[in-house]
C-alpha positions in Angstrom: -26.0 0.9 4.4 -27.7 -0.9 1.6 -27.4 -4.6 1.3 -29.0 -7.4 -0.7 -28.9 -11.1 -1.2 -28.5 -13.0 -4.5 -30.7 -15.9 -5.5 -28.2 -18.2 -3.9 -28.4 -16.2 -0.6 -25.0 -14.6 -1.0 -24.7 -11.4 0.9 -23.6 -8.3 -1.0 -22.7 -4.8 0.2 -21.1 -1.7 -1.4 -18.1 -1.9 1.0 -15.0 -3.9 0.3 -13.1 -5.4 3.2 -9.4 -4.6 3.1 -6.3 -5.5 5.1 -3.9 -2.8 6.1 -0.2 -3.3 5.1 2.6 -1.0 6.2 5.2 -0.7 3.5 8.3 1.2 2.3 7.8 2.5 -1.3 10.6 3.9 -3.4 9.7 6.4 -6.1 11.9 8.5 -8.4 13.6 10.6 -5.8 11.8 10.0 -2.5 11.0 7.1 -0.2 7.6 6.8 1.4 6.5 4.9 4.5 2.8 4.3 4.2 -0.2 2.0 4.7 -1.5 0.2 1.6 -5.0 -1.2 1.7 -5.3 -4.6 0.0 -8.5 -6.6 -0.5 -8.9 -9.4 2.0 -7.5 -12.6 0.6 -5.4 -10.9 -2.1 -1.7 -10.4 -2.3 0.0 -7.0 -2.5 1.2 -7.9 -6.1 -2.5 -8.6 -7.1 -3.5 -5.1 -6.0 -0.5 -3.5 -7.7 -1.3 -5.3 -11.0 -4.8 -3.9 -11.3 -5.5 -1.3 -14.0 -6.2 1.7 -11.7 -3.8 4.6 -12.3 -3.3 5.6 -8.7 -2.6 3.7 -5.5 -4.3 5.0 -2.4 -2.0 5.4 0.6 -2.8 6.4 4.2 -0.7 7.5 7.1 2.1 8.6 4.8 5.6 9.8 5.6 7.6 11.2 2.7 11.4 11.2 3.0 14.1 13.0 1.0 17.1 11.0 -0.4 19.2 12.0 2.6 16.5 10.5 5.0 15.1 13.8 6.1 11.3 13.7 6.8 9.6 16.1 4.4 5.9 15.5 4.8 3.3 13.6 6.9 0.0 13.2 5.3 -3.2 11.3 6.1 -3.8 10.4 2.4 -1.7 10.4 -0.8 -2.8 9.2 -4.2 0.4 7.8 -5.8 0.7 7.4 -9.5 1.7 3.7 -10.0 4.0 4.6 -12.9 6.4 6.2 -10.4 6.9 3.2 -8.1 10.3 1.6 -8.4 9.9 -0.9 -5.6 7.8 -1.8 -2.5 8.8 -3.7 0.6 6.4 -4.7 3.4 7.7 -2.7 6.3 8.6 -5.8 8.5 10.8 -7.2 5.7 13.1 -4.2 5.7 14.6 -5.1 9.1 15.2 -8.7 8.1 17.2 -7.5 5.0 19.3 -5.0 6.9 20.3 -7.7 9.4 21.4 -10.2 6.7 23.3 -7.7 4.5 26.6 -8.1 6.4 26.7 -11.9 6.1 
């Protein structure tokens, strides 16, 4: 691994540290459960608003509209234009519990 220091002794590397975030992603006709990798210190929305065309997902499960599991993949590159909504996975349980109130 190559590394170097700036004149102010800041440490630089080619690797970017990221946090793993499990999320539910709704696209046109399918729902995905996947891990999104967000830069440390950034919010999910910051990552979604960058200019890259594709969002890298890992540990992906793709479900049909009827809830049937169609695919399990280690990696999927998802075109951001197809995303309708994203919910961090822990938030989905909280919403389901409060819907009947």
